[in-house]
ZAMARGU-4260 file (C-alpha; in steps of 0.2 Angstrom, whole numbers, plus 5000, padded with zeros to 4 digits):
<rodrens>
0) 4938/5025/5043 | 4923/5015/5043 | 4925/5000/5032 | 4940/5006/5021 | 4951/4991/5018
5) 4970/4993/5017 | 4981/4979/5011 | 4999/4981/5017 | 5012/4970/5008 | 5027/4970/5018
10) 5040/4956/5022 | 5048/4964/5037 | 5037/4958/5051 | 5041/4971/5064 | 5038/4985/5052
15) 5022/4976/5046 | 5015/4975/5063 | 5020/4993/5068 | 5011/5000/5052 | 4996/4988/5055
20) 4995/4995/5072 | 4995/5013/5067 | 4983/5011/5053 | 4970/5001/5064 | 4972/5015/5077
25) 4966/5027/5063 | 4952/5016/5060 | 4956/5006/5044 | 4953/4988/5041 | 4971/4981/5038
30) 4974/4965/5028 | 4993/4960/5027 | 5003/4949/5016 | 5021/4944/5018 | 5026/4945/5000
35) 5021/4949/4982 | 5013/4933/4978 | 5003/4933/4994 | 4998/4951/4991 | 4992/4948/4974
40) 4980/4934/4980 | 4974/4945/4994 | 4971/4959/4982 | 4961/4948/4970 | 4950/4940/4984
45) 4946/4955/4996 | 4947/4971/4984 | 4956/4983/4996 | 4953/5001/4994 | 4971/5004/4994
50) 4987/4994/4993 | 5004/4998/5002 | 5017/4989/4993 | 5035/4986/4999 | 5049/4987/4986
55) 5060/4974/4991 | 5052/4957/4996 | 5055/4938/4992 | 5047/4929/4978 | 5040/4944/4969
60) 5048/4962/4972 | 5036/4978/4972 | 5039/4982/4954 | 5034/4965/4949 | 5019/4964/4960
65) 5013/4982/4953 | 5014/4977/4936 | 5004/4962/4939 | 4991/4972/4949 | 4990/4985/4935
70) 4988/4971/4921 | 4974/4963/4931 | 4957/4970/4926 | 4951/4965/4944 | 4964/4975/4953
75) 4969/4988/4940 | 4959/5002/4949 | 4965/5000/4966 | 4977/5014/4971 | 4995/5006/4975
80) 5007/5016/4986 | 5025/5010/4986 | 5034/5009/5003 | 5052/5009/5000 | 5069/5013/5008
85) 5076/5020/4993 | 5074/5039/4990 | 5083/5037/4972 | 5073/5047/4960 | 5074/5034/4946
90) 5065/5021/4957 | 5053/5034/4961 | 5049/5038/4943 | 5048/5019/4938 | 5035/5016/4950
95) 5025/5031/4944 | 5027/5025/4926 | 5021/5008/4931 | 5005/5015/4939 | 5009/5018/4956
100) 4998/5032/4964 | 5012/5037/4977 | 5029/5033/4984 | 5034/5035/5002 | 5051/5033/5009
105) 5050/5023/5025 | 5065/5031/5034 | 5057/5048/5033 | 5040/5043/5038 | 5031/5042/5055
110) 5016/5031/5058 | 5005/5046/5060 | 5011/5052/5044 | 5008/5035/5036 | 4990/5036/5040
115) 4988/5054/5035 | 4995/5051/5019 | 4984/5035/5016 | 4970/5046/5019 | 4976/5059/5006
120) 4979/5046/4993 | 4962/5038/4996 | 4953/5055/4994 | 4964/5058/4979 | 4957/5042/4972
125) 4939/5049/4975 | 4934/5038/4991 | 4923/5047/5003 | 4930/5044/5020 | 4921/5046/5037
130) 4931/5050/5052 | 4930/5036/5065 | 4929/5040/5084
</rodrens>
């Protein structure tokens, strides 16, 4: 996807690597962070095109990180998609209320579908994507 940057904030090393590999195969530039604090720093320094944000992490959880991203003028406009193991409707609703562009349940998501959904969220946010070879 030419120079489209995805910031993946996920503390589970195995899942982070799997998602990173799947997104890179699709042509994205993938940046990673292990927790919310590191993710905030990355978001401010590299201005990714989209952020994939885990809910349960050390230091700062996903909702705390989302709140900080949306409060900061520098990161406010970046679409944030929550990645969670929770399919509880109240969790999904809270994330949307706090400004998440979407909410994906990890257990029901393949790596191919994750890449497809990232493309859809980027297009919804107005990004023009060129298919990579």
